[in-house]
C-alpha positions in Angstrom: 0.0 0.0 0.0 2.9 2.4 0.9 4.6 1.7 -2.5 1.3 2.4 -4.3 0.9 5.7 -2.4 4.4 6.7 -3.3 3.8 5.7 -6.9 0.6 7.8 -7.0 2.4 10.7 -5.4 5.1 10.6 -8.1 2.5 10.4 -10.8 0.7 13.3 -9.4 3.9 15.3 -9.1 4.7 14.5 -12.7 1.1 15.4 -13.7 1.3 18.8 -12.0 4.7 19.6 -13.5 3.4 18.7 -16.9 0.3 20.8 -16.4 2.3 23.8 -15.3 4.6 23.5 -18.3 1.5 23.2 -20.6 -0.1 26.3 -19.0 3.2 28.2 -19.4 3.5 27.3 -23.0 -0.2 28.2 -23.6 0.3 31.6 -21.9 3.3 32.3 -24.1 1.4 31.3 -27.2 -1.5 33.5 -26.1 0.8 36.5 -25.8 2.0 35.9 -29.3 3.4 39.0 -30.9 3.2 41.0 -27.7 5.9 38.8 -26.2 8.4 39.8 -28.9 11.2 42.3 -28.3 11.4 45.3 -30.7 14.1 47.8 -31.6 13.8 51.3 -33.1 14.4 51.8 -36.8 17.4 53.9 -36.1 19.4 55.1 -33.0 19.6 58.4 -31.3 23.0 59.0 -33.0 21.5 58.3 -36.4 18.5 60.6 -35.8 18.2 64.1 -37.1 18.9 66.8 -34.5 15.5 68.4 -34.2 16.8 71.2 -32.2 18.5 72.5 -35.3 15.1 72.7 -37.0 12.5 73.9 -34.6 12.6 77.3 -32.8 13.2 77.8 -29.1 10.0 77.4 -27.0 8.4 80.7 -25.9 9.8 82.3 -22.8 7.4 83.2 -20.0 7.8 86.9 -21.0 7.1 86.3 -24.8 3.8 87.3 -26.3 3.6 83.8 -27.8 3.5 82.3 -24.3 0.1 83.8 -23.7 -1.3 81.2 -26.1 0.4 78.4 -24.1 -1.0 79.8 -20.9 -4.6 80.1 -22.3 -4.5 76.6 -23.7 -3.3 75.3 -20.3 -6.3 77.0 -18.7 -8.6 75.5 -21.3 -7.1 72.0 -20.6 -7.8 72.3 -16.9 -11.3 73.5 -17.5 -12.4 70.3 -19.2 -10.5 67.7 -17.1 -13.7 66.6 -15.4 -15.6 66.0 -18.7 -15.7 62.9 -20.9 -13.0 64.5 -23.0 -10.9 64.9 -20.0 -11.2 61.3 -19.1 -10.2 60.3 -22.6 -7.1 62.4 -22.2 -6.2 60.4 -19.1 -6.5 57.2 -21.1 -4.4 58.7 -23.9 -1.5 59.2 -21.4 -0.8 55.5 -21.5 0.2 55.1 -25.1 1.7 51.9 -26.6 1.2 49.9 -29.8 -1.8 48.1 -28.5 -3.5 51.3 -27.3 -2.9 52.9 -30.6 -4.7 50.0 -32.3 -7.6 50.3 -29.9 -7.8 54.1 -30.3 -7.8 54.1 -34.1 -10.1 51.1 -34.5 -13.4 53.0 -34.5 -12.4 55.4 -37.3 -11.1 52.7 -39.7 -14.2 50.6 -39.2 -12.4 47.4 -38.0 -11.1 46.0 -34.7 -7.3 46.3 -34.8 -5.7 43.9 -32.3 -2.2 42.4 -32.0 -3.5 38.9 -32.7 -5.4 39.9 -35.9 -2.9 42.4 -37.1 0.6 41.3 -35.8 2.5 43.2 -38.6 0.7 46.4 -37.8 1.4 45.9 -34.1 5.1 45.4 -34.8 5.2 48.5 -37.0 3.5 50.6 -34.3 5.8 49.3 -31.6 8.9 50.1 -33.6 7.6 53.6 -34.5 7.0 54.3 -30.8 10.6 53.3 -30.0 11.9 55.3 -32.9 10.2 58.4 -31.7 12.0 58.1 -28.4 15.3 58.1 -30.3 14.3 60.8 -32.7 13.2 63.3 -30.1 15.8 62.7 -27.4 18.4 65.3 -28.5 15.8 68.1 -28.8 14.3 67.3 -25.4 17.7 67.4 -23.8 18.8 70.5 -25.6 15.7 72.7 -24.7 15.3 71.2 -21.2 11.9 72.9 -20.9 9.9 72.6 -17.7 6.4 71.1 -17.9 3.3 73.2 -17.1 2.5 71.3 -13.9 6.1 71.9 -12.8 6.0 75.6 -13.7 2.7 76.3 -11.9 3.2 73.6 -9.1 -0.3 72.3 -9.8 -1.5 68.7 -10.1 -2.1 66.9 -13.3 -4.7 64.4 -14.4 -2.1 61.6 -14.3 -0.2 62.0 -11.0 1.5 58.7 -11.4 3.5 60.1 -14.3 4.6 63.2 -12.5 8.3 63.8 -11.9 9.6 67.0 -10.5 12.9 66.8 -12.3 11.7 65.6 -15.7 12.3 68.7 -17.7 11.5 67.3 -21.2 8.4 69.1 -22.2 9.5 70.4 -25.6 8.7 68.9 -28.1 6.0 66.5 -26.9 7.0 62.9 -27.3 3.4 61.6 -27.0 2.4 63.8 -29.8 5.5 62.9 -31.8 4.6 59.2 -31.5 0.9 59.6 -32.1 1.3 61.7 -35.2 3.9 59.3 -36.5 1.5 56.3 -36.1 -1.3 58.3 -37.6 0.9 59.1 -40.7 1.8 55.5 -41.1 -1.7 54.2 -40.7 -2.9 56.9 -43.2 -0.3 55.5 -45.8 -1.8 52.1 -45.2 -5.5 53.2 -45.2 -5.7 56.4 -47.2 -9.5 56.1 -47.5 -9.7 57.1 -43.8 -7.1 59.9 -43.9 -9.2 62.6 -42.3 -10.5 60.4 -39.5 -7.2 58.9 -38.7 -5.4 62.2 -38.5 -8.2 63.7 -36.4 -7.5 61.0 -33.8 -3.8 61.6 -34.1 -4.5 65.3 -33.5 -6.7 64.6 -30.5 -4.0 62.4 -28.9 -1.6 65.4 -29.0 -4.2 67.7 -27.5 -4.8 65.3 -24.7 -1.3 66.2 -23.4 -2.4 69.8 -23.0 -5.6 68.7 -21.2 -3.8 66.6 -18.6 -1.3 69.3 -17.9 1.9 67.6 -19.1 2.6 69.8 -22.1 2.1 73.4 -23.4 0.4 73.9 -26.7 3.7 74.8 -28.3 5.2 71.5 -27.2 2.4 69.7 -28.9 2.6 71.8 -32.1 6.3 71.1 -32.4 5.7 67.4 -31.7 3.7 67.3 -34.9 6.5 69.1 -36.8 9.3 66.8 -35.6 7.0 63.7 -36.2 6.7 64.7 -39.9 10.4 65.0 -40.1 10.8 61.5 -38.5 8.3 60.0 -41.0 10.2 61.6 -43.9 13.5 60.3 -42.5 12.1 56.8 -42.2 11.4 56.6 -45.9 15.2 56.0 -46.4 15.1 53.0 -44.1 14.8 49.6 -45.9 13.6 47.9 -42.8 10.8 50.4 -42.3 9.7 50.0 -45.9 9.6 46.2 -45.5 7.5 46.5 -42.4 5.2 49.0 -44.0 4.6 46.6 -46.9 3.9 43.7 -44.6 1.5 45.7 -42.6 -0.2 47.0 -45.8 -0.6 43.5 -47.3 -2.0 42.2 -44.0 -4.4 45.1 -43.8 -5.6 44.6 -47.4 -6.0 40.9 -46.9 -8.4 41.5 -44.0 -10.4 44.2 -45.7 -14.1 43.6 -45.4 
């Protein structure tokens, strides 16, 4: 009887280990493309120096800064509205969020599982933005609105008292870049796609993380990044894969 109990115990242990291994493999399979590691299309050293292109941000005493200030006040005034709540959600951008955000305007549900090539493209574009905008952010070293006025934002978990990287807006840079790429893939929805891309930038003003001039210049540098990417063979390959995938699933 004791031997039988030991045998059953060994069998149960083997069973649990096998089940655990199976669950792990199923979990990894379920993650699919989201478990992949991505790299930018080019490095910071290879990126254009945006600070050589865009002007200095407005000083507090400049007449242009009045627009930044009024837009900051506008953003605060609508934080408790539905649009303000959307701005909070827009703070957590990543490839999957971009797919979710643009889905309604292209008339199809964009998910990593259904559109893995598009997910890969968006992921790498987001990483590329971080490289492309780094030198300008470091050069201008601009304080953010909430730091300037010592007021809370709509996304306190993202606040950092020493993160002086307001100009140009990285969220806007990435959102506009993804919008341009998706427009190239689905030109029939150009206006709606770019309207969402525009809204994603304005969300940064609403939550209090960027001045309007940060966002405006984010769109400018994003256009430069998109133009620069046209010379990258890997970007062209990924665009073509995403385009074919998109066309294949067209309703």
